[in-house]
Each structure stands twice: as C-alpha cells, then as structure tokens.
C-alpha positions as CSV (number, residue, x, y, z in Angstrom):
1,X,-14.0,-4.0,-0.9
2,X,-10.7,-5.2,0.7
3,X,-7.5,-4.6,-1.1
4,X,-4.6,-7.1,-1.0
5,X,-1.3,-5.5,-0.1
6,X,2.2,-6.8,0.1
7,X,5.8,-5.5,0.5
8,X,8.7,-7.4,-0.8
9,X,12.3,-6.4,-0.2
10,X,14.8,-7.7,-2.8
11,X,18.4,-6.9,-2.1
12,X,20.4,-5.0,-4.8
13,X,23.5,-4.0,-3.0
14,X,26.5,-4.4,-5.3
15,X,28.8,-7.3,-4.4
16,X,31.8,-5.0,-4.0
17,X,30.0,-3.0,-1.2
18,X,29.6,-4.1,2.5
19,X,25.9,-4.3,3.1
20,X,26.4,-3.3,6.7
21,X,28.0,0.0,5.8
22,X,26.5,0.7,2.4
23,X,24.4,3.9,2.1
24,X,20.7,3.5,2.6
25,X,18.3,3.3,-0.5
26,X,17.4,7.0,-0.5
27,X,20.9,8.3,-0.1
28,X,22.5,10.1,-3.0
29,X,25.5,7.7,-2.6
30,X,23.3,4.6,-2.8
31,X,24.3,2.2,-5.6
32,X,22.4,-0.7,-7.0
33,X,23.4,-3.9,-8.7
34,X,21.4,-4.2,-12.0
35,X,22.1,-7.9,-12.1
36,X,19.1,-8.3,-9.7
37,X,16.6,-7.0,-12.4
38,X,16.0,-10.4,-14.1
39,X,15.3,-12.0,-10.7
40,X,13.0,-9.1,-9.7
41,X,11.1,-9.4,-13.1
42,X,10.7,-13.1,-12.6
43,X,9.4,-12.7,-9.1
44,X,6.8,-10.1,-10.1
45,X,5.7,-12.2,-13.1
46,X,5.3,-15.3,-10.8
47,X,3.3,-13.3,-8.3
48,X,1.0,-12.0,-11.1
49,X,0.5,-15.5,-12.5
50,X,-0.4,-16.8,-9.1
51,X,-2.8,-14.0,-8.4
52,X,-4.5,-14.3,-11.8
53,X,-4.9,-18.1,-11.2
54,X,-7.0,-17.3,-8.1
55,X,-9.2,-14.7,-9.8
C-alpha cells in the first residue's frame, strides 16, 4: 500500500530578526514567532479536511 507524503515549510522567524542571518531551526539560539501558530493550525486543518473529502 502506497503512503502519501508531504513536507510543508511554514516560516516562523520573528519579525525583528533578519531571516538571512537568523540561526537555523536546530540551533540553541533559534527563535520562533508564535504568531504563526493560528495559520499553521488552519493549514493543517484544511489539509485534513481535503484529505478526508477524498477518502
């Protein structure tokens, strides 16, 4: 049985940091803007709804 796979990148770099020089995700100095969480939740919910609609 084939498994569907996807990767989605959603930026969460705080607005006061320069994306070009900000530490990478796995760095101890990495910082994230929690304001992206509602958008991330909405995106994942929409993907789930679309997937369930095709099941």
